[in-house]
C-alpha positions as CSV (number, residue, x, y, z in Angstrom):
1,X,14.7,-9.7,16.1
2,X,17.3,-7.3,15.1
3,X,17.9,-5.7,11.5
4,X,21.0,-8.8,11.1
5,X,18.0,-11.3,12.1
6,X,15.9,-9.8,9.4
7,X,18.4,-9.7,6.6
8,X,19.0,-13.2,7.4
9,X,15.2,-14.4,7.3
10,X,14.3,-11.9,4.5
11,X,14.5,-14.7,1.7
12,X,12.8,-17.0,3.7
13,X,9.8,-14.4,4.0
14,X,9.3,-13.3,0.3
15,X,9.6,-17.6,-0.3
16,X,6.7,-18.2,1.7
17,X,5.0,-14.9,0.7
18,X,5.4,-16.3,-3.1
19,X,2.5,-18.9,-1.8
20,X,0.0,-16.5,-1.3
21,X,-2.3,-14.4,-2.8
22,X,-0.5,-11.4,-4.8
23,X,-2.1,-8.2,-4.0
24,X,-3.8,-5.8,-6.4
25,X,-1.8,-3.4,-7.0
26,X,1.8,-5.3,-6.8
27,X,-0.3,-7.0,-9.8
28,X,-1.2,-3.8,-11.8
29,X,2.1,-2.3,-11.0
30,X,3.6,-5.2,-12.8
31,X,1.2,-5.1,-15.7
32,X,1.5,-0.9,-16.0
33,X,3.6,1.0,-14.0
34,X,1.7,4.8,-14.8
35,X,1.6,6.8,-11.6
36,X,-2.1,8.0,-12.0
37,X,-3.3,4.4,-11.9
38,X,-1.7,3.9,-8.9
39,X,-2.4,7.0,-6.9
40,X,-6.6,6.3,-8.3
41,X,-6.4,2.5,-7.2
42,X,-4.3,3.4,-4.0
43,X,-7.4,5.6,-3.2
44,X,-10.1,3.2,-3.6
45,X,-8.4,0.7,-1.6
46,X,-8.6,2.2,1.2
47,X,-11.0,-0.2,3.5
48,X,-12.4,-1.9,0.6
49,X,-10.8,-5.3,-0.2
50,X,-8.6,-6.2,-2.8
51,X,-11.0,-7.8,-5.1
52,X,-13.2,-5.1,-5.4
53,X,-11.0,-2.3,-5.8
54,X,-9.3,-4.5,-8.8
55,X,-12.8,-5.1,-10.2
56,X,-13.8,-0.9,-9.4
57,X,-10.7,0.3,-10.8
58,X,-10.8,-1.5,-14.3
59,X,-13.9,-0.1,-15.1
60,X,-13.0,3.8,-13.9
61,X,-10.1,3.4,-16.0
62,X,-12.3,2.0,-19.1
63,X,-13.8,5.3,-19.1
64,X,-10.6,7.8,-18.6
65,X,-7.5,6.9,-17.5
66,X,-5.3,10.3,-17.5
67,X,-6.1,13.0,-15.0
68,X,-7.7,15.1,-17.5
69,X,-10.1,12.7,-18.8
70,X,-10.8,11.8,-15.0
71,X,-11.8,15.6,-14.7
72,X,-14.4,15.9,-17.0
73,X,-16.4,13.2,-15.7
74,X,-19.5,13.5,-13.9
75,X,-19.8,12.4,-10.2
76,X,-22.2,10.2,-11.1
77,X,-20.1,8.5,-13.6
78,X,-17.1,8.2,-11.0
79,X,-19.6,6.8,-8.3
80,X,-21.4,3.8,-10.9
81,X,-18.1,2.9,-12.0
82,X,-16.2,2.4,-8.5
83,X,-19.4,1.1,-6.6
84,X,-19.4,-1.1,-4.4
85,X,-16.0,0.3,-3.0
86,X,-16.5,1.8,0.6
87,X,-17.0,5.4,0.8
88,X,-17.8,5.1,-3.0
89,X,-19.3,8.8,-2.8
90,X,-16.6,10.4,-1.2
91,X,-14.0,8.5,-3.0
92,X,-15.2,9.4,-6.0
93,X,-15.3,13.3,-5.1
94,X,-11.7,13.5,-4.0
95,X,-10.9,11.2,-7.5
96,X,-12.7,14.5,-9.3
97,X,-10.9,17.3,-7.3
98,X,-7.7,15.5,-7.4
99,X,-7.7,14.6,-10.9
100,X,-8.5,18.8,-11.4
101,X,-5.8,19.5,-9.2
102,X,-3.3,17.4,-11.3
103,X,-4.5,19.1,-14.7
104,X,-4.8,22.4,-13.5
105,X,-1.6,22.3,-11.0
106,X,0.7,19.6,-12.3
107,X,0.3,20.1,-16.2
108,X,-1.3,16.6,-16.4
109,X,1.7,14.7,-14.3
110,X,1.3,13.1,-10.9
111,X,4.1,14.3,-8.8
112,X,6.9,12.4,-8.0
113,X,8.1,13.5,-4.5
114,X,6.3,12.4,-1.1
115,X,6.2,15.9,-0.1
116,X,4.4,17.0,-3.4
117,X,2.2,14.0,-3.1
118,X,1.2,14.9,0.3
119,X,0.3,18.1,-0.5
120,X,-3.3,17.0,-2.7
121,X,-6.1,16.5,-0.8
122,X,-6.9,13.3,0.6
123,X,-3.2,11.7,0.1
124,X,-1.2,10.6,3.3
125,X,1.9,9.1,3.5
126,X,1.0,5.6,3.1
127,X,-0.9,6.3,-0.4
128,X,2.4,8.9,-1.5
129,X,5.2,6.1,-0.3
130,X,2.9,3.5,-2.5
131,X,3.0,5.9,-5.5
132,X,6.5,6.5,-5.1
133,X,7.5,2.7,-5.0
134,X,5.1,1.7,-7.5
135,X,4.4,4.5,-9.8
136,X,7.8,5.9,-10.2
137,X,9.9,2.8,-9.1
138,X,11.6,4.8,-6.4
139,X,12.7,4.2,-3.1
140,X,10.1,4.7,-0.2
141,X,8.4,2.9,2.8
142,X,5.0,2.6,2.7
143,X,3.8,1.4,6.1
144,X,-0.1,0.0,6.5
145,X,-1.5,-1.3,9.6
146,X,0.1,-4.5,8.8
147,X,3.5,-3.3,8.4
148,X,3.1,-1.7,11.5
149,X,1.9,-4.5,13.5
150,X,4.3,-6.9,12.2
151,X,7.7,-5.0,12.7
152,X,6.7,-4.5,16.2
153,X,5.2,-8.2,16.9
154,X,9.1,-9.0,15.2
155,X,10.9,-6.6,17.8
156,X,12.7,-4.5,14.9
157,X,11.2,-1.8,16.1
158,X,9.2,0.0,19.2
159,X,6.3,2.2,18.0
160,X,3.0,3.9,18.3
161,X,1.9,4.9,14.9
162,X,2.3,4.1,11.2
163,X,4.6,7.4,10.4
164,X,6.7,6.8,13.2
165,X,7.2,3.1,11.9
166,X,7.8,4.2,8.5
167,X,10.8,6.7,9.8
168,X,12.2,4.1,12.5
169,X,12.6,1.8,9.4
170,X,14.2,4.3,7.3
171,X,16.6,4.7,9.7
172,X,17.4,1.2,10.2
173,X,16.8,-0.5,7.0
174,X,19.1,-1.0,4.0
175,X,17.7,0.9,1.3
176,X,17.5,-2.3,-1.2
177,X,14.4,-3.8,0.9
178,X,12.3,-0.6,1.6
179,X,10.4,-1.0,-1.8
180,X,9.4,-4.4,-1.4
181,X,8.6,-4.6,2.0
182,X,5.4,-3.4,1.8
183,X,3.9,-5.8,-0.6
184,X,5.8,-8.6,1.6
185,X,4.3,-8.0,4.5
186,X,0.8,-7.1,3.4
187,X,0.4,-10.4,2.3
188,X,2.2,-12.1,5.1
189,X,-0.5,-10.6,7.4
190,X,-3.1,-11.3,5.4
191,X,-1.9,-14.6,5.5
192,X,0.2,-15.9,8.5
193,X,0.8,-13.0,10.5
194,X,-3.0,-12.1,10.8
195,X,-3.8,-9.5,13.8
196,X,-5.7,-11.9,16.1
197,X,-4.1,-15.6,16.6
198,X,-1.5,-15.4,14.0
199,X,-0.5,-18.9,12.4
200,X,2.6,-19.0,14.2
201,X,2.9,-22.7,13.7
202,X,3.2,-21.9,9.6
203,X,5.5,-19.5,9.8
204,X,9.1,-20.1,8.3
205,X,10.2,-17.1,10.6
206,X,9.0,-17.6,14.1
207,X,12.2,-18.6,15.3
208,X,13.6,-15.0,15.0
209,X,10.6,-13.3,16.1
210,X,10.3,-11.5,19.3
211,X,6.4,-12.5,19.1
212,X,5.5,-9.3,21.5
213,X,2.1,-8.9,22.2
214,X,0.6,-12.3,20.7
215,X,-1.6,-13.8,23.3
216,X,-2.6,-16.6,21.3
217,X,-1.5,-18.3,18.7
218,X,-2.4,-21.3,15.8
């Protein structure tokens, strides 16, 4: 798939994704664009299902929705609120430490640049880009395993890691596609372009896909 082909099939892809389940983070950002809530929900979502992330986020934000309030909670309070999110004890420590750092070093405001976000312990490029795009409505390209897999499967890029994919996409994709790319491809990857045995027969853009690495499909 070339960039021009990507542009031509983008609307078809979006139309198909609309029929799939909406991701929790995307849903929440559409209701309330608060960078701190986006940041914490991103951390909770790691290795945790969307439904569990959403429920844990709601319980936690009912206790505290600002960095200074979150920092004042005990570890047990945070742990009990976010359980059964994956690695909830580690995440509770990270959330408390992160809230303390933002309160003390950033005057209670989440940094609005990727470089500053990456200085926060536990924040990687995926989370930083999500906060930038969903929380601040700025341009960024969030690349998780779905995005990395799909754009390589298409033949749009040829990269080995999500970080390499992010920088490759920044070079070739027009900026107007950056913000939506993650939410569209994560939903597409969960519902159609699965890691193993993708549903190619149901894919609306299969004729533009190079199908790189696909051994078996349905």
